[in-house]
mmJSON file of the N, C-alpha and C atoms, coordinates in Angstrom:
{"data_MODEL":{"atom_site":{
"group_PDB":["ATOM","ATOM","ATOM","ATOM","ATOM","ATOM","ATOM","ATOM","ATOM","ATOM","ATOM","ATOM","ATOM","ATOM","ATOM","ATOM","ATOM","ATOM","ATOM","ATOM","ATOM","ATOM","ATOM","ATOM","ATOM","ATOM","ATOM","ATOM","ATOM","ATOM","ATOM","ATOM","ATOM","ATOM","ATOM","ATOM","ATOM","ATOM","ATOM","ATOM","ATOM","ATOM","ATOM","ATOM","ATOM","ATOM","ATOM","ATOM","ATOM","ATOM","ATOM","ATOM","ATOM","ATOM","ATOM","ATOM","ATOM","ATOM","ATOM","ATOM","ATOM","ATOM","ATOM","ATOM","ATOM","ATOM","ATOM","ATOM","ATOM","ATOM","ATOM","ATOM","ATOM","ATOM","ATOM","ATOM","ATOM","ATOM","ATOM","ATOM","ATOM","ATOM","ATOM","ATOM","ATOM","ATOM","ATOM","ATOM","ATOM","ATOM","ATOM","ATOM","ATOM","ATOM","ATOM","ATOM","ATOM","ATOM","ATOM","ATOM","ATOM","ATOM","ATOM","ATOM","ATOM","ATOM","ATOM","ATOM","ATOM","ATOM","ATOM","ATOM","ATOM","ATOM","ATOM","ATOM","ATOM","ATOM","ATOM","ATOM","ATOM","ATOM","ATOM","ATOM","ATOM","ATOM","ATOM","ATOM","ATOM","ATOM","ATOM","ATOM","ATOM","ATOM","ATOM","ATOM","ATOM","ATOM","ATOM","ATOM","ATOM","ATOM","ATOM","ATOM","ATOM","ATOM","ATOM","ATOM","ATOM","ATOM","ATOM","ATOM","ATOM","ATOM","ATOM","ATOM","ATOM","ATOM","ATOM","ATOM","ATOM","ATOM","ATOM","ATOM","ATOM","ATOM","ATOM","ATOM","ATOM","ATOM","ATOM","ATOM","ATOM","ATOM","ATOM","ATOM","ATOM","ATOM","ATOM","ATOM","ATOM","ATOM","ATOM","ATOM","ATOM","ATOM","ATOM","ATOM","ATOM","ATOM","ATOM","ATOM","ATOM","ATOM","ATOM","ATOM","ATOM","ATOM","ATOM","ATOM","ATOM","ATOM","ATOM","ATOM","ATOM","ATOM","ATOM"],
"id":[1,2,3,4,5,6,7,8,9,10,11,12,13,14,15,16,17,18,19,20,21,22,23,24,25,26,27,28,29,30,31,32,33,34,35,36,37,38,39,40,41,42,43,44,45,46,47,48,49,50,51,52,53,54,55,56,57,58,59,60,61,62,63,64,65,66,67,68,69,70,71,72,73,74,75,76,77,78,79,80,81,82,83,84,85,86,87,88,89,90,91,92,93,94,95,96,97,98,99,100,101,102,103,104,105,106,107,108,109,110,111,112,113,114,115,116,117,118,119,120,121,122,123,124,125,126,127,128,129,130,131,132,133,134,135,136,137,138,139,140,141,142,143,144,145,146,147,148,149,150,151,152,153,154,155,156,157,158,159,160,161,162,163,164,165,166,167,168,169,170,171,172,173,174,175,176,177,178,179,180,181,182,183,184,185,186,187,188,189,190,191,192,193,194,195,196,197,198,199,200,201,202,203,204,205,206,207],
"type_symbol":["N","C","C","N","C","C","N","C","C","N","C","C","N","C","C","N","C","C","N","C","C","N","C","C","N","C","C","N","C","C","N","C","C","N","C","C","N","C","C","N","C","C","N","C","C","N","C","C","N","C","C","N","C","C","N","C","C","N","C","C","N","C","C","N","C","C","N","C","C","N","C","C","N","C","C","N","C","C","N","C","C","N","C","C","N","C","C","N","C","C","N","C","C","N","C","C","N","C","C","N","C","C","N","C","C","N","C","C","N","C","C","N","C","C","N","C","C","N","C","C","N","C","C","N","C","C","N","C","C","N","C","C","N","C","C","N","C","C","N","C","C","N","C","C","N","C","C","N","C","C","N","C","C","N","C","C","N","C","C","N","C","C","N","C","C","N","C","C","N","C","C","N","C","C","N","C","C","N","C","C","N","C","C","N","C","C","N","C","C","N","C","C","N","C","C","N","C","C","N","C","C","N","C","C","N","C","C"],
"label_atom_id":["N","CA","C","N","CA","C","N","CA","C","N","CA","C","N","CA","C","N","CA","C","N","CA","C","N","CA","C","N","CA","C","N","CA","C","N","CA","C","N","CA","C","N","CA","C","N","CA","C","N","CA","C","N","CA","C","N","CA","C","N","CA","C","N","CA","C","N","CA","C","N","CA","C","N","CA","C","N","CA","C","N","CA","C","N","CA","C","N","CA","C","N","CA","C","N","CA","C","N","CA","C","N","CA","C","N","CA","C","N","CA","C","N","CA","C","N","CA","C","N","CA","C","N","CA","C","N","CA","C","N","CA","C","N","CA","C","N","CA","C","N","CA","C","N","CA","C","N","CA","C","N","CA","C","N","CA","C","N","CA","C","N","CA","C","N","CA","C","N","CA","C","N","CA","C","N","CA","C","N","CA","C","N","CA","C","N","CA","C","N","CA","C","N","CA","C","N","CA","C","N","CA","C","N","CA","C","N","CA","C","N","CA","C","N","CA","C","N","CA","C","N","CA","C","N","CA","C","N","CA","C","N","CA","C","N","CA","C","N","CA","C"],
"label_alt_id":[null,null,null,null,null,null,null,null,null,null,null,null,null,null,null,null,null,null,null,null,null,null,null,null,null,null,null,null,null,null,null,null,null,null,null,null,null,null,null,null,null,null,null,null,null,null,null,null,null,null,null,null,null,null,null,null,null,null,null,null,null,null,null,null,null,null,null,null,null,null,null,null,null,null,null,null,null,null,null,null,null,null,null,null,null,null,null,null,null,null,null,null,null,null,null,null,null,null,null,null,null,null,null,null,null,null,null,null,null,null,null,null,null,null,null,null,null,null,null,null,null,null,null,null,null,null,null,null,null,null,null,null,null,null,null,null,null,null,null,null,null,null,null,null,null,null,null,null,null,null,null,null,null,null,null,null,null,null,null,null,null,null,null,null,null,null,null,null,null,null,null,null,null,null,null,null,null,null,null,null,null,null,null,null,null,null,null,null,null,null,null,null,null,null,null,null,null,null,null,null,null,null,null,null,null,null,null],
"label_comp_id":["UNK","UNK","UNK","UNK","UNK","UNK","UNK","UNK","UNK","UNK","UNK","UNK","UNK","UNK","UNK","UNK","UNK","UNK","UNK","UNK","UNK","UNK","UNK","UNK","UNK","UNK","UNK","UNK","UNK","UNK","UNK","UNK","UNK","UNK","UNK","UNK","UNK","UNK","UNK","UNK","UNK","UNK","UNK","UNK","UNK","UNK","UNK","UNK","UNK","UNK","UNK","UNK","UNK","UNK","UNK","UNK","UNK","UNK","UNK","UNK","UNK","UNK","UNK","UNK","UNK","UNK","UNK","UNK","UNK","UNK","UNK","UNK","UNK","UNK","UNK","UNK","UNK","UNK","UNK","UNK","UNK","UNK","UNK","UNK","UNK","UNK","UNK","UNK","UNK","UNK","UNK","UNK","UNK","UNK","UNK","UNK","UNK","UNK","UNK","UNK","UNK","UNK","UNK","UNK","UNK","UNK","UNK","UNK","UNK","UNK","UNK","UNK","UNK","UNK","UNK","UNK","UNK","UNK","UNK","UNK","UNK","UNK","UNK","UNK","UNK","UNK","UNK","UNK","UNK","UNK","UNK","UNK","UNK","UNK","UNK","UNK","UNK","UNK","UNK","UNK","UNK","UNK","UNK","UNK","UNK","UNK","UNK","UNK","UNK","UNK","UNK","UNK","UNK","UNK","UNK","UNK","UNK","UNK","UNK","UNK","UNK","UNK","UNK","UNK","UNK","UNK","UNK","UNK","UNK","UNK","UNK","UNK","UNK","UNK","UNK","UNK","UNK","UNK","UNK","UNK","UNK","UNK","UNK","UNK","UNK","UNK","UNK","UNK","UNK","UNK","UNK","UNK","UNK","UNK","UNK","UNK","UNK","UNK","UNK","UNK","UNK","UNK","UNK","UNK","UNK","UNK","UNK"],
"label_asym_id":["A","A","A","A","A","A","A","A","A","A","A","A","A","A","A","A","A","A","A","A","A","A","A","A","A","A","A","A","A","A","A","A","A","A","A","A","A","A","A","A","A","A","A","A","A","A","A","A","A","A","A","A","A","A","A","A","A","A","A","A","A","A","A","A","A","A","A","A","A","A","A","A","A","A","A","A","A","A","A","A","A","A","A","A","A","A","A","A","A","A","A","A","A","A","A","A","A","A","A","A","A","A","A","A","A","A","A","A","A","A","A","A","A","A","A","A","A","A","A","A","A","A","A","A","A","A","A","A","A","A","A","A","A","A","A","A","A","A","A","A","A","A","A","A","A","A","A","A","A","A","A","A","A","A","A","A","A","A","A","A","A","A","A","A","A","A","A","A","A","A","A","A","A","A","A","A","A","A","A","A","A","A","A","A","A","A","A","A","A","A","A","A","A","A","A","A","A","A","A","A","A","A","A","A","A","A","A"],
"label_entity_id":["1","1","1","1","1","1","1","1","1","1","1","1","1","1","1","1","1","1","1","1","1","1","1","1","1","1","1","1","1","1","1","1","1","1","1","1","1","1","1","1","1","1","1","1","1","1","1","1","1","1","1","1","1","1","1","1","1","1","1","1","1","1","1","1","1","1","1","1","1","1","1","1","1","1","1","1","1","1","1","1","1","1","1","1","1","1","1","1","1","1","1","1","1","1","1","1","1","1","1","1","1","1","1","1","1","1","1","1","1","1","1","1","1","1","1","1","1","1","1","1","1","1","1","1","1","1","1","1","1","1","1","1","1","1","1","1","1","1","1","1","1","1","1","1","1","1","1","1","1","1","1","1","1","1","1","1","1","1","1","1","1","1","1","1","1","1","1","1","1","1","1","1","1","1","1","1","1","1","1","1","1","1","1","1","1","1","1","1","1","1","1","1","1","1","1","1","1","1","1","1","1","1","1","1","1","1","1"],
"label_seq_id":[1,1,1,2,2,2,3,3,3,4,4,4,5,5,5,6,6,6,7,7,7,8,8,8,9,9,9,10,10,10,11,11,11,12,12,12,13,13,13,14,14,14,15,15,15,16,16,16,17,17,17,18,18,18,19,19,19,20,20,20,21,21,21,22,22,22,23,23,23,24,24,24,25,25,25,26,26,26,27,27,27,28,28,28,29,29,29,30,30,30,31,31,31,32,32,32,33,33,33,34,34,34,35,35,35,36,36,36,37,37,37,38,38,38,39,39,39,40,40,40,41,41,41,42,42,42,43,43,43,44,44,44,45,45,45,46,46,46,47,47,47,48,48,48,49,49,49,50,50,50,51,51,51,52,52,52,53,53,53,54,54,54,55,55,55,56,56,56,57,57,57,58,58,58,59,59,59,60,60,60,61,61,61,62,62,62,63,63,63,64,64,64,65,65,65,66,66,66,67,67,67,68,68,68,69,69,69],
"pdbx_PDB_ins_code":[null,null,null,null,null,null,null,null,null,null,null,null,null,null,null,null,null,null,null,null,null,null,null,null,null,null,null,null,null,null,null,null,null,null,null,null,null,null,null,null,null,null,null,null,null,null,null,null,null,null,null,null,null,null,null,null,null,null,null,null,null,null,null,null,null,null,null,null,null,null,null,null,null,null,null,null,null,null,null,null,null,null,null,null,null,null,null,null,null,null,null,null,null,null,null,null,null,null,null,null,null,null,null,null,null,null,null,null,null,null,null,null,null,null,null,null,null,null,null,null,null,null,null,null,null,null,null,null,null,null,null,null,null,null,null,null,null,null,null,null,null,null,null,null,null,null,null,null,null,null,null,null,null,null,null,null,null,null,null,null,null,null,null,null,null,null,null,null,null,null,null,null,null,null,null,null,null,null,null,null,null,null,null,null,null,null,null,null,null,null,null,null,null,null,null,null,null,null,null,null,null,null,null,null,null,null,null],
"Cartn_x":[-9.661,-10.12,-9.707,-9.367,-9.164,-7.593,-6.39,-5.165,-5.452,-5.781,-6.334,-7.641,-8.065,-9.753,-9.149,-7.496,-7.386,-5.972,-6.1,-4.949,-5.701,-6.735,-7.704,-8.423,-8.804,-9.605,-8.731,-7.919,-6.893,-7.186,-6.784,-7.367,-9.303,-10.08,-12.003,-11.526,-11.255,-10.975,-11.003,-9.69,-9.21,-9.651,-11.123,-11.055,-12.465,-12.936,-14.161,-13.315,-11.96,-10.537,-11.097,-10.641,-10.326,-9.408,-8.333,-7.669,-6.04,-6.955,-5.264,-5.931,-7.283,-6.679,-5.859,-5.89,-4.724,-3.764,-3.395,-2.361,-1.212,-2.606,-2.119,-1.729,-2.56,-2.632,-0.652,-1.031,0.462,2.207,1.586,2.324,3.053,1.749,1.383,2.382,2.052,2.261,4.49,4.383,5.568,6.985,6.123,6.637,6.19,5.158,5.526,6.527,6.29,7.926,9.132,9.271,10.554,10.437,9.726,9.898,10.698,9.447,9.304,10.788,11.798,12.494,13.807,13.417,14.502,15.896,16.29,17.591,17.479,17.725,17.494,15.747,15.355,12.985,12.771,13.401,13.704,13.046,13.619,13.215,12.312,11.299,9.928,9.99,10.484,10.441,9.081,8.142,6.684,6.082,6.4,5.417,5.92,6.586,8.198,7.153,7.616,6.21,4.876,4.989,2.779,2.626,3.315,2.888,3.752,4.729,4.94,4.098,3.163,1.891,1.124,0.481,-0.273,0.325,1.418,1.843,1.71,1.576,1.526,0.658,-0.828,-1.809,-2.607,-2.38,-2.177,-1.808,-0.18,-0.276,-0.598,-1.423,-1.807,-3.147,-3.964,-4.975,-5.133,-3.511,-2.852,-3.166,-2.077,-2.373,-3.151,-4.44,-5.944,-6.417,-6.428,-6.991,-6.175,-4.923,-4.141,-2.903,-3.427,-1.988,-0.526,0.402,1.428,1.388,2.083,2.42,3.372],
"Cartn_y":[1.232,2.426,3.386,4.411,5.558,5.726,5.834,6.434,7.489,9.281,10.148,9.703,9.282,8.464,7.861,7.294,6.965,7.45,8.468,9.127,10.848,11.3,11.602,11.561,10.07,9.936,8.766,8.705,7.674,7.223,8.491,8.377,7.93,8.924,8.386,6.612,6.547,4.815,3.711,4.158,3.229,2.283,3.031,2.501,1.392,1.626,0.544,-0.887,-0.632,-1.852,-2.443,-3.685,-4.889,-4.834,-5.494,-6.044,-6.056,-7.364,-7.271,-5.919,-5.136,-3.584,-2.891,-2.415,-1.736,-2.247,-2.952,-4.215,-3.62,-3.573,-3.362,-1.916,-0.471,0.005,0.673,-0.127,0.058,-0.48,-1.211,-2.002,-0.08,0.08,1.196,2.457,2.857,4.171,3.612,2.528,2.553,2.587,1.771,1.663,3.133,4.105,5.117,6.541,6.104,7.442,6.478,5.629,4.701,6.02,5.143,6.205,7.369,7.702,9.762,10.166,9.157,9.897,9.178,8.605,7.658,7.952,7.778,8.478,8.488,8.718,8.909,8.795,9.052,8.784,10.887,11.395,12.347,12.526,13.203,13.399,14.33,13.803,14.824,14.733,15.913,15.591,16.139,16.948,16.818,15.676,15.079,13.595,12.787,12.485,11.643,12.108,13.306,13.563,13.638,13.524,12.721,11.426,10.882,9.785,9.177,9.346,9.268,9.2,10.433,10.523,9.887,9.247,8.16,6.853,5.903,5.045,5.503,6.795,6.893,6.413,7.188,7.045,5.775,4.611,3.469,2.286,2.703,1.855,1.779,3.197,3.741,3.209,2.706,1.554,0.199,0.297,-1.317,-1.776,-0.923,-0.857,-0.394,0.354,0.582,-1.122,-1.645,-3.046,-4.035,-3.307,-4.82,-5.273,-5.039,-5.259,-4.876,-5.993,-5.041,-4.739,-3.805,-3.03,-4.3],
"Cartn_z":[-15.069,-14.412,-15.658,-15.699,-16.215,-15.773,-15.948,-14.658,-14.197,-14.722,-13.879,-13.474,-13.177,-12.662,-11.114,-11.471,-10.509,-9.372,-9.754,-9.193,-8.291,-9.456,-8.29,-7.051,-7.44,-6.848,-5.513,-5.306,-5.2,-3.422,-2.825,-1.09,-0.978,-1.423,-1.206,-1.638,-2.538,-3.218,-2.219,-1.188,-0.531,0.678,1.358,2.17,1.409,0.333,0.23,-0.903,-1.313,-1.746,-1.5,-2.109,-1.289,-0.561,-0.105,0.356,-0.377,-1.603,-2.794,-3.66,-3.583,-4.45,-3.469,-2.332,-2.233,-1.674,-2.149,-2.091,-3.288,-4.042,-5.758,-5.574,-4.691,-5.102,-4.106,-3.766,-2.635,-4.338,-4.871,-5.944,-6.92,-7.364,-8.013,-7.604,-6.324,-5.946,-5.972,-5.37,-5.308,-6.729,-7.788,-8.872,-9.277,-9.512,-10.045,-9.835,-8.209,-7.175,-7.832,-8.071,-8.027,-9.785,-10.658,-12.0,-12.941,-11.201,-11.486,-11.108,-10.441,-10.278,-11.171,-11.507,-12.76,-13.305,-13.45,-14.559,-15.872,-17.17,-17.736,-18.636,-17.717,-18.151,-17.366,-17.274,-16.941,-15.533,-14.085,-13.214,-12.493,-11.859,-11.665,-10.7,-9.62,-8.093,-7.763,-8.317,-8.121,-8.157,-9.344,-9.214,-8.13,-7.351,-7.16,-5.635,-4.914,-3.697,-3.745,-5.143,-5.509,-5.002,-5.109,-5.441,-3.648,-3.698,-1.781,-0.873,-1.243,-0.34,-0.775,-2.067,-2.68,-1.975,-1.833,-1.408,0.794,0.558,1.935,2.903,2.041,2.119,2.19,0.827,0.65,1.792,2.362,3.334,4.752,5.033,6.113,6.244,5.016,4.899,5.514,4.853,4.848,6.425,7.266,8.927,9.494,8.731,9.805,9.834,8.838,8.218,9.223,10.112,10.544,9.858,8.193,7.629,7.738,6.763,6.606,4.929,5.088,3.736,2.506],
"occupancy":[1.0,1.0,1.0,1.0,1.0,1.0,1.0,1.0,1.0,1.0,1.0,1.0,1.0,1.0,1.0,1.0,1.0,1.0,1.0,1.0,1.0,1.0,1.0,1.0,1.0,1.0,1.0,1.0,1.0,1.0,1.0,1.0,1.0,1.0,1.0,1.0,1.0,1.0,1.0,1.0,1.0,1.0,1.0,1.0,1.0,1.0,1.0,1.0,1.0,1.0,1.0,1.0,1.0,1.0,1.0,1.0,1.0,1.0,1.0,1.0,1.0,1.0,1.0,1.0,1.0,1.0,1.0,1.0,1.0,1.0,1.0,1.0,1.0,1.0,1.0,1.0,1.0,1.0,1.0,1.0,1.0,1.0,1.0,1.0,1.0,1.0,1.0,1.0,1.0,1.0,1.0,1.0,1.0,1.0,1.0,1.0,1.0,1.0,1.0,1.0,1.0,1.0,1.0,1.0,1.0,1.0,1.0,1.0,1.0,1.0,1.0,1.0,1.0,1.0,1.0,1.0,1.0,1.0,1.0,1.0,1.0,1.0,1.0,1.0,1.0,1.0,1.0,1.0,1.0,1.0,1.0,1.0,1.0,1.0,1.0,1.0,1.0,1.0,1.0,1.0,1.0,1.0,1.0,1.0,1.0,1.0,1.0,1.0,1.0,1.0,1.0,1.0,1.0,1.0,1.0,1.0,1.0,1.0,1.0,1.0,1.0,1.0,1.0,1.0,1.0,1.0,1.0,1.0,1.0,1.0,1.0,1.0,1.0,1.0,1.0,1.0,1.0,1.0,1.0,1.0,1.0,1.0,1.0,1.0,1.0,1.0,1.0,1.0,1.0,1.0,1.0,1.0,1.0,1.0,1.0,1.0,1.0,1.0,1.0,1.0,1.0,1.0,1.0,1.0,1.0,1.0,1.0],
"B_iso_or_equiv":[0.0,0.0,0.0,0.0,0.0,0.0,0.0,0.0,0.0,0.0,0.0,0.0,0.0,0.0,0.0,0.0,0.0,0.0,0.0,0.0,0.0,0.0,0.0,0.0,0.0,0.0,0.0,0.0,0.0,0.0,0.0,0.0,0.0,0.0,0.0,0.0,0.0,0.0,0.0,0.0,0.0,0.0,0.0,0.0,0.0,0.0,0.0,0.0,0.0,0.0,0.0,0.0,0.0,0.0,0.0,0.0,0.0,0.0,0.0,0.0,0.0,0.0,0.0,0.0,0.0,0.0,0.0,0.0,0.0,0.0,0.0,0.0,0.0,0.0,0.0,0.0,0.0,0.0,0.0,0.0,0.0,0.0,0.0,0.0,0.0,0.0,0.0,0.0,0.0,0.0,0.0,0.0,0.0,0.0,0.0,0.0,0.0,0.0,0.0,0.0,0.0,0.0,0.0,0.0,0.0,0.0,0.0,0.0,0.0,0.0,0.0,0.0,0.0,0.0,0.0,0.0,0.0,0.0,0.0,0.0,0.0,0.0,0.0,0.0,0.0,0.0,0.0,0.0,0.0,0.0,0.0,0.0,0.0,0.0,0.0,0.0,0.0,0.0,0.0,0.0,0.0,0.0,0.0,0.0,0.0,0.0,0.0,0.0,0.0,0.0,0.0,0.0,0.0,0.0,0.0,0.0,0.0,0.0,0.0,0.0,0.0,0.0,0.0,0.0,0.0,0.0,0.0,0.0,0.0,0.0,0.0,0.0,0.0,0.0,0.0,0.0,0.0,0.0,0.0,0.0,0.0,0.0,0.0,0.0,0.0,0.0,0.0,0.0,0.0,0.0,0.0,0.0,0.0,0.0,0.0,0.0,0.0,0.0,0.0,0.0,0.0,0.0,0.0,0.0,0.0,0.0,0.0],
"pdbx_formal_charge":[null,null,null,null,null,null,null,null,null,null,null,null,null,null,null,null,null,null,null,null,null,null,null,null,null,null,null,null,null,null,null,null,null,null,null,null,null,null,null,null,null,null,null,null,null,null,null,null,null,null,null,null,null,null,null,null,null,null,null,null,null,null,null,null,null,null,null,null,null,null,null,null,null,null,null,null,null,null,null,null,null,null,null,null,null,null,null,null,null,null,null,null,null,null,null,null,null,null,null,null,null,null,null,null,null,null,null,null,null,null,null,null,null,null,null,null,null,null,null,null,null,null,null,null,null,null,null,null,null,null,null,null,null,null,null,null,null,null,null,null,null,null,null,null,null,null,null,null,null,null,null,null,null,null,null,null,null,null,null,null,null,null,null,null,null,null,null,null,null,null,null,null,null,null,null,null,null,null,null,null,null,null,null,null,null,null,null,null,null,null,null,null,null,null,null,null,null,null,null,null,null,null,null,null,null,null,null],
"auth_seq_id":[1,1,1,2,2,2,3,3,3,4,4,4,5,5,5,6,6,6,7,7,7,8,8,8,9,9,9,10,10,10,11,11,11,12,12,12,13,13,13,14,14,14,15,15,15,16,16,16,17,17,17,18,18,18,19,19,19,20,20,20,21,21,21,22,22,22,23,23,23,24,24,24,25,25,25,26,26,26,27,27,27,28,28,28,29,29,29,30,30,30,31,31,31,32,32,32,33,33,33,34,34,34,35,35,35,36,36,36,37,37,37,38,38,38,39,39,39,40,40,40,41,41,41,42,42,42,43,43,43,44,44,44,45,45,45,46,46,46,47,47,47,48,48,48,49,49,49,50,50,50,51,51,51,52,52,52,53,53,53,54,54,54,55,55,55,56,56,56,57,57,57,58,58,58,59,59,59,60,60,60,61,61,61,62,62,62,63,63,63,64,64,64,65,65,65,66,66,66,67,67,67,68,68,68,69,69,69],
"auth_comp_id":["UNK","UNK","UNK","UNK","UNK","UNK","UNK","UNK","UNK","UNK","UNK","UNK","UNK","UNK","UNK","UNK","UNK","UNK","UNK","UNK","UNK","UNK","UNK","UNK","UNK","UNK","UNK","UNK","UNK","UNK","UNK","UNK","UNK","UNK","UNK","UNK","UNK","UNK","UNK","UNK","UNK","UNK","UNK","UNK","UNK","UNK","UNK","UNK","UNK","UNK","UNK","UNK","UNK","UNK","UNK","UNK","UNK","UNK","UNK","UNK","UNK","UNK","UNK","UNK","UNK","UNK","UNK","UNK","UNK","UNK","UNK","UNK","UNK","UNK","UNK","UNK","UNK","UNK","UNK","UNK","UNK","UNK","UNK","UNK","UNK","UNK","UNK","UNK","UNK","UNK","UNK","UNK","UNK","UNK","UNK","UNK","UNK","UNK","UNK","UNK","UNK","UNK","UNK","UNK","UNK","UNK","UNK","UNK","UNK","UNK","UNK","UNK","UNK","UNK","UNK","UNK","UNK","UNK","UNK","UNK","UNK","UNK","UNK","UNK","UNK","UNK","UNK","UNK","UNK","UNK","UNK","UNK","UNK","UNK","UNK","UNK","UNK","UNK","UNK","UNK","UNK","UNK","UNK","UNK","UNK","UNK","UNK","UNK","UNK","UNK","UNK","UNK","UNK","UNK","UNK","UNK","UNK","UNK","UNK","UNK","UNK","UNK","UNK","UNK","UNK","UNK","UNK","UNK","UNK","UNK","UNK","UNK","UNK","UNK","UNK","UNK","UNK","UNK","UNK","UNK","UNK","UNK","UNK","UNK","UNK","UNK","UNK","UNK","UNK","UNK","UNK","UNK","UNK","UNK","UNK","UNK","UNK","UNK","UNK","UNK","UNK","UNK","UNK","UNK","UNK","UNK","UNK"],
"auth_asym_id":["A","A","A","A","A","A","A","A","A","A","A","A","A","A","A","A","A","A","A","A","A","A","A","A","A","A","A","A","A","A","A","A","A","A","A","A","A","A","A","A","A","A","A","A","A","A","A","A","A","A","A","A","A","A","A","A","A","A","A","A","A","A","A","A","A","A","A","A","A","A","A","A","A","A","A","A","A","A","A","A","A","A","A","A","A","A","A","A","A","A","A","A","A","A","A","A","A","A","A","A","A","A","A","A","A","A","A","A","A","A","A","A","A","A","A","A","A","A","A","A","A","A","A","A","A","A","A","A","A","A","A","A","A","A","A","A","A","A","A","A","A","A","A","A","A","A","A","A","A","A","A","A","A","A","A","A","A","A","A","A","A","A","A","A","A","A","A","A","A","A","A","A","A","A","A","A","A","A","A","A","A","A","A","A","A","A","A","A","A","A","A","A","A","A","A","A","A","A","A","A","A","A","A","A","A","A","A"],
"auth_atom_id":["N","CA","C","N","CA","C","N","CA","C","N","CA","C","N","CA","C","N","CA","C","N","CA","C","N","CA","C","N","CA","C","N","CA","C","N","CA","C","N","CA","C","N","CA","C","N","CA","C","N","CA","C","N","CA","C","N","CA","C","N","CA","C","N","CA","C","N","CA","C","N","CA","C","N","CA","C","N","CA","C","N","CA","C","N","CA","C","N","CA","C","N","CA","C","N","CA","C","N","CA","C","N","CA","C","N","CA","C","N","CA","C","N","CA","C","N","CA","C","N","CA","C","N","CA","C","N","CA","C","N","CA","C","N","CA","C","N","CA","C","N","CA","C","N","CA","C","N","CA","C","N","CA","C","N","CA","C","N","CA","C","N","CA","C","N","CA","C","N","CA","C","N","CA","C","N","CA","C","N","CA","C","N","CA","C","N","CA","C","N","CA","C","N","CA","C","N","CA","C","N","CA","C","N","CA","C","N","CA","C","N","CA","C","N","CA","C","N","CA","C","N","CA","C","N","CA","C","N","CA","C","N","CA","C","N","CA","C","N","CA","C"],
"pdbx_PDB_model_num":[1,1,1,1,1,1,1,1,1,1,1,1,1,1,1,1,1,1,1,1,1,1,1,1,1,1,1,1,1,1,1,1,1,1,1,1,1,1,1,1,1,1,1,1,1,1,1,1,1,1,1,1,1,1,1,1,1,1,1,1,1,1,1,1,1,1,1,1,1,1,1,1,1,1,1,1,1,1,1,1,1,1,1,1,1,1,1,1,1,1,1,1,1,1,1,1,1,1,1,1,1,1,1,1,1,1,1,1,1,1,1,1,1,1,1,1,1,1,1,1,1,1,1,1,1,1,1,1,1,1,1,1,1,1,1,1,1,1,1,1,1,1,1,1,1,1,1,1,1,1,1,1,1,1,1,1,1,1,1,1,1,1,1,1,1,1,1,1,1,1,1,1,1,1,1,1,1,1,1,1,1,1,1,1,1,1,1,1,1,1,1,1,1,1,1,1,1,1,1,1,1,1,1,1,1,1,1]
}}}
């Protein structure tokens, strides 16, 4: 899956993913949010907000399934 498709269809893909797929999305969002505010890489607050929102959506999907984020 291309990264742009992953980003564009993040929320709509969550319900159809396996539990491991949702956990992978949580991991990707967490890492991307951290990278977007890391020193030396150029901080990008807009990207950080976007990734935090995607992280919250993935964690909410895990909670909806009764799993821990």
